C-alpha positions in Angstrom: 0.0 0.0 0.0 1.8 3.1 -1.2 1.2 6.8 -0.5 2.2 9.9 -2.4 5.0 12.3 -1.8 7.3 9.7 -0.2 10.3 12.0 -0.2 10.2 14.5 2.7 12.6 17.4 2.4 15.3 18.2 5.0 15.0 21.5 6.7 17.8 23.2 8.7 17.6 23.0 12.5 17.1 26.1 14.6 19.8 28.7 14.7 22.1 29.1 17.7 20.4 32.5 18.4 17.6 30.5 20.1 20.0 29.2 22.8 20.8 30.8 26.1 23.8 33.0 25.1 24.9 33.6 28.7 25.2 30.0 29.6 28.3 28.1 28.4 27.6 24.6 27.1 28.1 21.7 29.4 31.5 19.9 29.2 31.7 16.3 28.1 32.7 15.5 31.7 29.5 17.1 33.0 27.3 15.3 30.5 29.0 12.0 31.3 28.5 12.6 35.0 24.8 13.4 34.5 24.4 10.2 32.4 26.2 8.2 35.1 23.8 9.5 37.7 21.0 8.0 35.6 22.9 4.7 35.2 23.5 5.4 31.5 27.3 5.8 31.5 29.7 3.1 32.6 33.0 4.6 31.7 35.5 6.3 34.0 34.8 9.9 32.9 38.5 10.7 32.4 40.0 13.2 30.0 41.9 10.4 28.3 38.7 8.4 27.8 36.8 11.3 26.3 39.7 12.3 24.0 39.9 8.8 22.6 36.1 8.6 22.0 36.1 12.1 20.5 38.8 11.0 18.0 36.8 7.9 17.1 33.6 9.8 16.5 35.1 12.7 14.5 35.9 15.4 17.0 35.0 16.8 20.4 32.0 18.8 19.1 30.5 15.7 17.5 31.2 13.6 20.6 29.7 16.3 22.9 26.6 16.3 20.7 26.3 12.5 20.9 26.6 12.6 24.7 24.0 15.4 25.0 21.5 13.5 22.9 22.1 10.2 24.8 21.5 12.1 28.0 18.4 13.7 26.5 17.0 10.2 25.6 17.5 9.0 29.1 15.8 12.0 30.6 12.9 11.8 28.2 12.3 8.3 29.3 12.2 9.4 32.9 9.7 12.2 32.0 7.6 9.6 30.1 7.6 7.3 33.1 6.6 10.1 35.3 3.5 10.9 33.4 1.3 8.4 35.3 -2.5 8.4 35.5 -2.3 10.0 38.9 -0.9 13.2 37.3 -3.6 15.7 36.4 -3.6 17.7 33.2 -2.6 20.8 35.1 0.3 19.1 36.8 1.4 17.7 33.5 1.3 21.1 31.9 3.3 22.6 34.8 5.9 19.8 34.5 6.2 20.4 30.7 6.8 24.1 31.4 9.9 23.2 33.3 11.8 22.2 30.2 10.9 25.6 28.6 12.0 27.4 31.8 15.4 25.6 31.9 15.8 26.2 28.1 15.3 29.9 28.8 12.6 30.4 26.1 9.5 31.2 28.2 10.0 35.0 28.1 10.7 35.3 24.4 8.0 34.2 22.0 10.3 34.0 19.0 12.8 31.8 20.9 9.9 29.7 22.2 8.7 29.1 18.7 12.2 28.3 17.4 12.6 25.8 20.3 9.3 24.1 19.4 10.4 24.1 15.8 13.6 22.3 16.8 11.6 19.7 18.8 9.3 19.2 15.7 12.4 18.6 13.6 13.5 15.9 16.1 10.1 14.2 15.5 10.3 14.7 11.7 13.7 13.0 11.4 12.6 9.5 12.3 9.3 9.9 10.5 11.3 10.9 7.4 13.4 7.8 7.6 10.3 5.6 7.9 8.7 7.4 4.9 11.6 6.5 2.6 10.4 2.9 2.7 8.0 2.6 -0.3 6.1 -0.2 1.6 5.1 1.7 4.7 1.8 3.0 3.3 0.2 6.4 3.4 -0.2 7.2 7.1 3.5 7.3 8.1 4.0 9.5 5.0 1.1 11.7 6.1 2.8 12.0 9.6 6.1 12.9 8.0 4.7 15.5 5.8 2.6 16.9 8.7 5.7 17.3 10.8 7.5 19.1 7.9 4.5 21.4 7.4 4.3 22.1 11.2 8.0 23.0 11.6 7.9 25.3 8.5 4.8 27.1 10.0 6.6 27.4 13.4 9.6 28.9 11.5 7.3 31.4 9.8 5.7 32.3 13.2 9.2 32.7 14.8 10.2 35.1 12.0 7.3 37.3 13.0 7.7 40.9 11.8 11.4 40.6 10.9 11.5 42.5 7.6 14.8 41.0 6.7 13.1 37.6 6.3 9.9 38.7 4.6 11.1 37.7 1.1 11.5 34.1 2.3 8.0 33.9 3.8 6.0 33.1 0.6 8.3 30.2 -0.2 8.1 28.8 3.3 4.3 29.2 3.3 4.1 27.4 -0.1 6.3 24.6 1.2 4.2 24.2 4.3 1.0 24.2 2.3 2.4 21.6 -0.1 3.5 19.3 2.8 0.2 19.5 4.5 -1.7 19.0 1.3 0.3 15.9 0.6 -0.4 14.7 4.2 -4.2 15.1 3.6 -3.9 13.3 0.3 -2.2 10.3 2.0 -4.9 10.3 4.7 -7.6 10.2 2.0 -5.9 7.2 0.4 -6.4 5.2 3.5 -9.9 6.6 4.2 -11.0 5.5 0.7 -9.4 2.1 1.1 -11.2 1.6 4.5 -14.5 2.7 3.0 -14.0 0.3 0.1 -13.3 -2.6 2.5 -16.3 -1.7 4.6 -18.6 -1.9 1.6 -17.5 -5.4 0.7 
């Protein structure tokens, strides 16, 4: 069962201007220590150990990025496990706000939108990989295109009234519309198939 628009385009991640400029990035030693506290790091957290791994992976920046994302995965699982049925919607929303507070994006709508766009890109990546398989059917394709359309719209929202980017807005809006239209087309493919089966 095939969908349409299987190729979902890559879009650059958010710029560094959306980060907290006054905070230096965590060191690899700090990241490793945080992972160790969660039981996710079993090394010795020595400079020599980190230097060897950085060389193996292609540099210290690449290594730091890998550590940060590994830590993020472990923390996300903890957050997921914490969202039990005993937690109310209000408590869940307050907990979700904590990540925005620690990211330093609550007070600035443009930074908040860019942060949300970055999170959407992280969802879109795995969906994009799934969508490359011609056999996955229309719904994963629809999800991938929806994620692309959403992140493009968030980018437009973040741009706001910045006149230096106004020339790019029509193209971004057109790309968002195309992605979302393709998503709807793929949804309709499955809806029509289900309706056909139901009539049999």
